[in-house]
N, C-alpha and C positions, 0 to 999 in steps of 0.2 A: 331452633332450626337445625336440622341434621345436615351432615356433610356427605357429598358423594365421594367417589374414589379419588377424585383429583384434589380433594381438600376444599373445594368450593362449597358454600352452603347450598342445600337443596332449596329451590324455589317453593313457595307455598302454593296451595291450590286456590288461593284467594285472588280473584281478578282485581287488578289495580287500575290499569288503563284499558279501556274498551272502546274500539272504533267499530261502528256498524254502518255499512253501506255509505261510506263517506265519499263525496264527489266534490271536485273543484276544477274550475276552468280558469285559464288565463286567456281571455278572448276566445278564440276558436280552439285553443289547445286544451285538451282534457287531461289535466296533469295528475289528478287522482281519480281513479275509476273504481267505484264500488269497493272501497277498501274495508276489509273486515280483519281486525287484528285484536287479540286479547293478550295483554302482558300481565303476568301474575306477580304478586309481591315477592321481591327478592330475585326476580328473574333478570337475566342479562340477554337482551335481544339485539342482535347486530343486523342492520339493514344494509344490504349491498346491492349492486347493480350498475349498469352502464351510466355514464353521465346523461342527465336529462330524463332519468327514469322516474323522477318524482320523490326521491328519497328525502332530500332536504325539505321539500314542501310538506311531506308527511310529518317530519319531525317538528316543523314550525307550526303546524295546525294544532298540535297537542297542547300548546300553551297559548293558542290564538294569536301568535305573531302573524299567522296567515288565517284568513277566514275560509269557510267552506260553504258550499251552497246547499248540500243536502246530506242526510245521514245524521249520526249522532256520535259524540265523543263524551265519555264519562271518565272521571278520575276519582277513585274511591267511592264509586256509586253516585257521584254528583255530576250533573250535566255541566259541560263547559259554559261558564257565564260569558255573556257577550261584552260587557263593559262595566265600568264603575269599580266600587270597592271589592266586589266579589271576584272580579277578574284580577285585581291587584293581589288579592289573597291567594288565588290560584297560582299566579306567577311566583309568589313567594314560596309556595309548596312544591313547585316544579322547577328544579335547577336546570339551567341551560348553559352549555359551553359551546361557543361558536368557533368558526374557522379563524376569525380575527378575535383578538383577546378582549377587546372592549373594556379595557381598564381605564380609569380616570387618570389622565396623564399628569394632572396637577396635584394629585394626592399620592402619598406614600403607599407602599405595598400594604402596610398594616392598616392604613386608613381605608384603602380599597376593600379590605376584607371586613372591617368593622362597620362600614357605612350601612349596609343592608340591615343587619340585626338591630342597630340602634335606631334607625329611621323607620323601618317597616315593622319589626318585631317588638320595638320598645325595650330592648335589652339595655341594661345600664352599661355605661362605657367600660367600667372595670371588668365586668363579666365578658363583654364582647371582646375586649382586648385579650383576656386570658384565653378564650376559646380560639380567637384568631391566631394567636401564637402557637397553640396546640396544632391547629390545622396547617399552618405554614411549616411547622416542624414535620408534620406527617407527609407533606408533599416535597420536603427537602429544601425549602427556601427561607427558613426562619431567620437565617443570618442576613437576609436581604430586606428585612422588615422596614428599615428606615429609608431605603432607597426609593426612587421613583421608577415607574415602568420603563422609561427609556434607558435606564441604566442596567436593565436585565436583558438576557438573551430571549429569543422567542420561546424557547422551551420553558424557561423559567417563568415568563409571563403567562404561558398557558397553564402552568401548574398553579400559579397564583389565581388564575381565573377559576380553576377547579376548587381551590380552597375557598374562594369567595362564594361560590354556589353552595358548597357544603356548610358554610357558616349559617345559612338560612335554614339548616336542618330539613332539607326537602324530602318528600316522600318518594320522588322519582327524579332521576337525572337524565336529561337529554343531551346528547353530544352530536353536533352537526359537523362532521368531518374535522375533528379537533386537531388533526396533525397535518392537514393539507397545506397550511401556510408556513410550515416549519422546514428548516434545512434538514437533510436526511440524518445528520448525526444527533439532532435534537428530538427526533421522533420517538425513540425508545424510552427516553426519560419521561415523556408524557404517557406513553402506553403503559409503562411500569406502574405509574400512579393509578391508571385506570384499572389495571389488573388487580392491584391491591384493593381498590374500591369494590370491584366485583367480588373479591374474596371476603369482603366484610359483610356482604349480603345486601348491598344497595341495589335497588331496582334501577336498571339502566336500559335506555334505548339509544343505540349508537349507530349513527350513519358514518361509514368509514370505507376506505379502500385498503385498509390494513388487514390482509387475510390472515396473517399470523395471529393477530389479536382475536379475530373471529374464531379461529381454531382453538385458541387457548382459553378464552374467557367466556365465550357465548354459551348460553344454554340452548339458544335457538338462532338459526340464521334465516332471515327473511330475504328472499330474492325478488327485486322489483325490476320491471322493464315496461316502458311505455305507459307509465302511470298506474300499473296494476301489480298486485302481488301474484307472481307466477308460481312460487313454491316456497315452502318453509319446512325446515327440518333441523335435526341436530347437526352440529358442525361435521361430525364424522360422516353421517349419511349424506349431507349435502355435498361435501367436497369429494367424497369417493363415489357417490352414486346419484348425480343430479338427474332429475326426472324429465326436465323439459329441454328441447333443443336449444332454446335461448340461453338457459343456464349452462349447458354444455359448451356452447360457443363462447360465452363470457369467461368461463373458467379456463377454457383452452387458450384464450388470448392472454389472460393475466398470470396463469401459473406456469407458463413456458418461459417466462423471462426471469 
C-alpha cells in the first residue's frame, strides 16, 4: 500500500463496504433516505452532520445493530446476513466502538480484550493474552491490564474498547461518536489512538463531532442531514468549499467557536 504526502496509506480501489439505496424508518421518521456509500479497503471515512441526521443509525446498520427496510449492504462482497452464525461472524469481522465503552465491569482489562478471540475465534489463551498485551501497549494502557474498568478513566476505558475490537482482527472498524462521553482533556488521547490506527491502514468509518480529526485523518468526509447524504468530498474540499447551503450553515455554526 503506497502512502500519500501526509504519510497516511493510500486507500485501495477495492470496495469493502457498499451501501445501495438503503432506507430505514423509525415510525413516521425516515431516518435513512436512499443511502448510497462505498468505502474502499484502507479508507478512512468520517461521517459528520447535525444531531438527528442519521449518522449513528447509518453506522449501526452496517453490522445490523439496526435493521433496514430496503436496499442492500455488502461487506467484502457478501450481503449482510440477517441472523444466526453468519451474523455473529460478520460482527466478529466488523469492529465497533461505541459512545459508552461497554466493557465487562466484572472482568479485568486483559480479560476484556482476550474474551472475544478465545470465545469467538477459538484462539488459545496464551496467544490471545500475548496479542492482547501487544494491543494494550499499542493504545497506551498495558500497565493497567490487571485492573477493572471502574479503576480506569473514561479515556483509558475507550482505548481498551478500541484494543478489544482490534483483538478480533476486524476488516473494518466502526466508531459511533467515540469521544462524546469523554471529558475534554481525555478526548485527544483517544483521537491520537484513532489517528495511529488510520495511519496503519485500517478501514474506518467514524461518526464524530471532532472536526480536527476529520481534517487530519479522513480520506473522505461524508456530510449527512435529515437522513440523507448531502455531499461527500476530501476534507480539504469539504471544509474550504462546501457545496450545499446545509453544509455551509453547519460549518458556519461549528467552526466559529
